[in-house]
C-alpha positions in Angstrom: -50.2 16.1 -52.9 -50.3 19.6 -51.1 -49.4 21.5 -54.1 -52.5 19.7 -56.1 -54.4 19.9 -53.3 -54.0 23.8 -53.5 -53.9 24.1 -56.9 -57.4 22.8 -57.1 -59.2 24.6 -54.3 -58.5 27.5 -56.4 -59.6 26.4 -59.8 -62.2 24.8 -58.4 -63.8 27.4 -56.0 -61.6 30.1 -57.0 -62.1 30.0 -60.6 -58.7 30.6 -61.2 -57.5 28.7 -64.0 -53.8 27.5 -63.9 -53.1 29.9 -60.3 -49.6 30.5 -59.6 -48.5 27.7 -56.9 -45.2 27.9 -55.9 -43.0 24.6 -54.9 -44.0 23.7 -51.3 -42.3 24.7 -47.9 -41.4 21.4 -46.4 -41.5 20.7 -42.5 -38.1 20.2 -40.9 -39.3 17.4 -39.4 -42.7 15.2 -40.6 -43.4 14.4 -37.0 -42.9 15.6 -32.7 -43.4 19.3 -34.5 -46.3 20.8 -33.0 -46.3 23.3 -30.4 -49.6 22.9 -28.2 -52.2 20.0 -27.7 -55.3 20.3 -26.1 -56.6 17.5 -24.5 -60.1 16.6 -23.2 -61.4 14.5 -20.4 -64.6 12.5 -19.5 -65.0 11.9 -15.8 -68.4 9.7 -16.6 -66.9 6.1 -16.9 -66.8 4.2 -13.8 -63.2 3.3 -14.1 -60.6 5.8 -14.9 -61.4 9.3 -16.5 -61.2 8.8 -20.6 -58.3 11.8 -21.6 -57.1 12.0 -25.3 -58.5 13.6 -28.2 -62.3 13.9 -29.9 -63.1 11.6 -32.2 -63.6 12.4 -35.7 -67.1 13.2 -35.2 -66.5 15.5 -32.3 -68.8 13.6 -29.9 -66.1 11.0 -28.2 -62.5 11.3 -26.5 -60.8 8.9 -27.8 -58.1 7.7 -24.9 -54.5 8.0 -26.0 -50.9 7.8 -23.9 -49.5 9.6 -26.3 -49.3 11.8 -30.0 -46.6 11.4 -32.7 -47.1 14.8 -34.0 -47.0 16.8 -30.8 -43.2 17.4 -29.4 -41.8 15.1 -27.1 -41.7 17.6 -24.2 -45.8 17.7 -25.0 -45.6 14.1 -24.4 -43.9 14.0 -21.4 -46.1 16.6 -19.7 -49.6 14.8 -21.0 -47.5 11.1 -19.4 -47.1 12.7 -16.4 -50.5 14.3 -15.7 -52.2 11.3 -16.9 -50.5 9.1 -14.6 -51.1 11.4 -12.1 -54.8 11.3 -12.6 -55.4 8.1 -13.2 -53.4 7.2 -9.8 -55.2 9.3 -7.5 -52.4 11.4 -6.5 -53.8 14.5 -8.4 -57.1 16.1 -9.1 -58.7 17.8 -11.9 -61.4 20.3 -12.0 -62.6 20.9 -16.1 -63.1 19.2 -19.4 -60.1 20.6 -21.3 -56.2 20.4 -20.4 -53.8 22.5 -22.7 -49.7 22.2 -23.1 -47.4 23.9 -24.7 -44.0 22.9 -25.5 -41.0 23.0 -23.3 -37.5 25.2 -25.0 -34.5 25.8 -24.0 -33.1 29.8 -22.9 -36.6 30.8 -22.4 -36.1 34.4 -20.1 -39.3 36.0 -18.7 -39.0 39.2 -17.6 -40.3 38.4 -14.1 -42.3 41.2 -13.5 -44.3 40.6 -16.7 -45.1 36.9 -16.9 -48.1 35.3 -15.3 -49.8 32.0 -15.4 -52.4 33.0 -18.2 -49.3 33.9 -20.4 -47.2 31.5 -22.3 -43.7 32.6 -24.1 -42.9 31.8 -27.8 -39.8 31.9 -29.4 -39.9 32.6 -33.1 -36.1 34.1 -34.3 -34.6 36.2 -31.7 -38.1 37.4 -29.7 -39.5 35.5 -27.3 -43.4 36.8 -28.0 -46.0 37.0 -25.2 -49.4 34.6 -26.2 -52.3 33.9 -24.1 -52.2 30.2 -22.6 -55.5 29.5 -24.2 -54.8 31.2 -27.3 -53.9 30.7 -30.3 -50.3 30.9 -32.0 -49.2 28.9 -35.1 -48.6 25.6 -34.3 -45.6 24.5 -36.2 -42.9 25.5 -33.7 -39.9 24.1 -36.5 -41.7 26.3 -39.4 -43.2 29.7 -37.2 -39.4 31.5 -38.1 -39.8 30.7 -42.1 -43.5 31.7 -41.9 -42.5 35.5 -40.7 -39.5 35.1 -43.1 -42.1 34.4 -46.0 -44.5 36.6 -45.4 -41.8 39.8 -44.7 -40.4 38.5 -48.1 -43.6 38.5 -49.8 -44.7 41.5 -48.5 -41.9 43.2 -49.9 -42.5 47.0 -47.8 -41.0 49.6 -47.7 -39.5 52.0 -45.1 -42.7 54.8 -45.8 -45.4 52.4 -45.8 -48.3 52.0 -43.8 -49.5 48.2 -43.0 -52.6 47.0 -41.7 -52.4 43.6 -39.7 -55.6 41.9 -39.7 -56.3 39.0 -37.2 -53.4 40.0 -35.8 -53.3 37.8 -32.7 -50.3 38.3 -30.6 -48.7 40.6 -32.8 -46.6 37.8 -34.8 -45.9 39.5 -38.0 -46.6 43.1 -36.3 -43.7 43.0 -34.1 -41.3 42.2 -37.0 -42.7 43.7 -39.9 -43.0 47.3 -37.6 -39.0 48.1 -37.7 -39.5 47.7 -41.5 -42.5 50.4 -42.2 -43.6 53.6 -41.1 -46.9 52.9 -39.1 -48.6 49.4 -38.1 -52.4 49.2 -37.4 -53.3 45.6 -36.1 -56.8 44.5 -35.6 -57.7 41.5 -33.2 -61.1 40.1 -31.5 -59.2 38.4 -28.7 -58.7 40.8 -26.0 -55.6 38.5 -24.3 -54.5 38.6 -27.6 -53.9 42.3 -27.9 -52.9 42.5 -24.2 -50.3 40.3 -25.0 -49.4 42.0 -28.8 -49.1 45.7 -26.6 -46.5 43.4 -24.2 -44.5 42.5 -27.0 -44.2 45.8 -28.7 -43.5 47.5 -25.2 -41.0 44.6 -24.6 -38.9 45.4 -28.2 -39.0 48.8 -28.4 -41.7 49.0 -30.7 -43.5 52.2 -31.0 -44.8 52.5 -34.2 -48.2 50.2 -33.9 -50.9 50.7 -32.3 -53.5 47.5 -31.5 -57.3 47.7 -31.3 -59.5 45.0 -29.8 -62.9 44.4 -32.3 -63.8 42.5 -34.8 -62.4 43.2 -38.1 -65.4 44.6 -39.9 -66.6 46.9 -37.0 -62.9 48.4 -36.4 -62.8 49.2 -39.9 -66.3 50.3 -40.3 -65.7 52.9 -37.7 -63.5 54.5 -40.0 -60.3 53.8 -37.7 -58.0 54.2 -40.6 -59.7 57.2 -41.5 -57.9 59.1 -44.6 -54.7 57.3 -44.5 -53.1 55.7 -47.0 -52.5 52.0 -47.0 -49.7 50.5 -48.9 -50.4 46.9 -47.6 -52.7 44.6 -45.2 -51.6 41.5 -43.7 -54.5 38.7 -43.5 -54.5 35.9 -40.9 -57.7 35.0 -40.3 -59.5 31.7 -38.6 -59.9 28.8 -40.9 -63.6 29.7 -41.5 -62.0 32.4 -43.5 -62.9 36.4 -44.2 -66.4 37.9 -43.5 -67.9 39.3 -46.3 -67.9 42.4 -44.4 -64.6 42.6 -43.6 -63.7 41.4 -47.3 -65.7 45.0 -48.4 -63.7 46.8 -45.7 -60.6 45.9 -46.8 -61.4 46.7 -50.4 -62.2 50.0 -49.1 -58.3 50.5 -47.8 -57.1 50.3 -51.3 -53.9 48.8 -50.4 -51.4 48.0 -53.1 -50.7 44.7 -51.8 -52.6 42.0 -49.5 -50.9 39.2 -48.2 -53.4 36.8 -47.4 -52.2 33.6 -44.8 -54.1 30.9 -44.3 -54.6 27.4 -43.4 -57.6 26.4 -45.3 -57.3 26.8 -48.9 -60.8 26.6 -49.6 -62.1 29.2 -47.8 -59.2 31.0 -48.8 -59.7 30.7 -52.4 -63.4 31.7 -52.0 -61.9 35.0 -50.7 -59.4 35.7 -53.2 -62.1 34.8 -56.0 -64.0 38.0 -54.3 -60.9 40.4 -54.3 -60.3 39.1 -57.7 -63.6 40.3 -58.6 -63.0 43.9 -57.1 -60.0 44.2 -59.3 -57.1 42.9 -57.4 -54.4 40.4 -59.2 -53.6 37.4 -58.1 -49.9 36.8 -58.1 -48.4 34.2 -55.8 -49.6 31.2 -53.8 -46.8 29.5 -51.8 -47.7 26.4 -49.5 -46.0 25.5 -46.3 -46.3 22.5 -44.7 -47.3 23.1 -41.2 -49.2 20.1 -40.7 -47.5 17.3 -41.8 -49.2 13.7 -41.4 -52.8 15.5 -41.9 -54.6 16.8 -44.9 -54.4 20.6 -43.8 -51.9 23.1 -45.5 -50.8 27.0 -44.7 -50.8 29.2 -47.7 -49.4 32.7 -48.5 -51.4 34.4 -51.3 -50.2 37.7 -52.4 -52.5 40.1 -54.1 -51.6 43.2 -55.6 -54.3 46.3 -56.7 
C-alpha cells in the first residue's frame, strides 16, 4: 500500500509516469518503535487534568494511559508522570510534556551534557540532539536510513557536499569522513550547537555548520564559487521553499539526495527540479511510521 502511495503521489503531483519506486524497506517492529512522544496537558477540567495526545482536529486533548507505537520506556516514564500528577504528588507547569526513549550503554561526556540536550545512539555513535528538537522517529530504522543515504549518495573522497536542513548533523557526521568538505545549514540554533558538538566529539574537522534559513544562507553566497558535488535535503513536512529550490539548482550539483516524510510535497519539489534539468533516478521508501499513513522516501536526482 505504501509503495503505491509513493508511486501515485509522484504520478499525480510530480507528473512522472512510472516513477522509479523501489521495494519498501520495512520496519523491524510494527509497534513500540517510536523514540519520542510529546504529550499535551489540559488543566481546565474540574477533575484530574487531561493528559494525552491531541485529537485529529488538534483542538482537544484525548486522555490516554499508554501508546502502542512508542518504545516501552516512554510508556513507563509517562505512566509514572501521569500517576504522580493525578495523585497530586507532583505539580507541572506547561501544556506539553516530552519523553524520549531510554537505551543501554549510553555514555555522555560529563563536561558537555546538560538538561537541554538528549543523546541518541546511531550506528557506533551517540549524537547530541536538542531535548525539544527534532530527530528521526523510528529508533529501529535510523541506522538503515543513514546507510541508505550514504549508499544512494555514492560520494567520493574529493566531493564537496551541502547538507541542507541538517538538524543536529545526523547525515553530516557520517558522510564527512568519506568526502573532502561538508557544509551544513540549519535554522534551529540549538540543533546547530548540537551538530558542532557532535563534530568535535568525533574529531570531524571538515564540516562547517551554519545557522539560518536555507534560502537566506545560500542567497548570501555562503558557498561562493566552490564546486558542489552533492546536496542532501531533509526538509520539514511542508517541503522546500521555492526560493531554496532555486538556490539549490544554482549550485549545479551532480547529485541531490532528497529525504522526506511527505511524498506529496516531495513530489512537488522533485517536479520543480526535473523542470530545471535534473533526472529522477530512484525512489526508496522506508517504513519509518508503521500503523500510520506516513512514509519516508529517499529520492536520488542527477544533474
